[in-house]
C-alpha angles and dihedrals in degrees: 000000000000119000133193138172148187119240129202146113117274097018106170093097096058120118093193098099090052092049096047094042088055091054095044089056095041094054096037094240125160107232147098137231124191142170114250119194111219123172120220094252091053098046098109094048092041093054091045088053093052092050091047091051092057103254113168090215147312141226120238126219135170131353097014106058094102102028092054089066093078091053101053122085095228141356129229113235094257094054092046092051095045091042092222135094124208098163130047120190117201112212123214090259091055096253117136130225120199118216138173120218098169092094090052090052092051094047097044092048091051092048091048099046100032106025091161092060115112123188095246120128129021121322117209116206118193113207136026105220131110094292091051091052093056091043095052087049090051093048093051090049087054090055102261108148100166105069124155120192120204121185136169088237101053094197090062091051090051092050092051093047091049090054092053110038134216086035113107134208129229132181119262089247090063094066096102091057093042092056095058095085101019120134092187134023117195123189109204095164127098090241109125093026118128108279093016130098117271121262100249106205134134113225094193093107093056115108117248091249095055125119122219118208121186116186091197109105102175098094097021092201101055124186088250091058093043089054090048091051090052086057090048090240122154110261135199118198125214102239093081093058090054092050098041094050088057094056100075090042091055090048091051092050102038107018100245127098103220130207130222120251135182093255091060093048090051092050093051093047095045 
């Protein structure tokens, strides 16, 4: 029986066990998936323990997505470019491969929810953290070559843009002007998330054809998306990115590429 896990600290918030358990049951597979709390100082020993216990792999959440890189034997190209690992596959010989599936989750969710969207015209990305890095990577893979990154800490936006040329950085205060020609607006920040401050932004400058994508999924209907709906703009919610990024990980661990159904969405949002 194959077994997998998600590691992080803290780990109580994770939806991964619920998602993977749903798929194990749906496809009639013998396996298990659990959340394993590992503190930063214990990461090396914790990973060694999982490999020794025969895990076929594990997902990686905060705060380990960067520090795990030094522990794996090799990185797939996506993880190396994004400089973050959220999935580790343990090979039969015990060697570990680091992967990143966040960019897949972003892309598949966009294709699913806004299939008519084409990467023409400027894309405005809000935020410059780890999620933004995988999203800029995904957008460039889709053919977007006019990406503008705005972040409250301008230096972080500049660093991200420099890592993914020809993306450019702009100060947070420039957002109203940036929106005027945008074809896609992506919020990668935690603003608007339950327990966090609201994302205070006026979408009035956005063109009528623009798409608004918020990766926040708690709440699913963020104030940003409500404002976009009042403008009759196309919206993409964040729950799909969470679910789609789990699909290739599940395939790597258990050998089946799962799909997303309404029952799973309801479970995750409950």
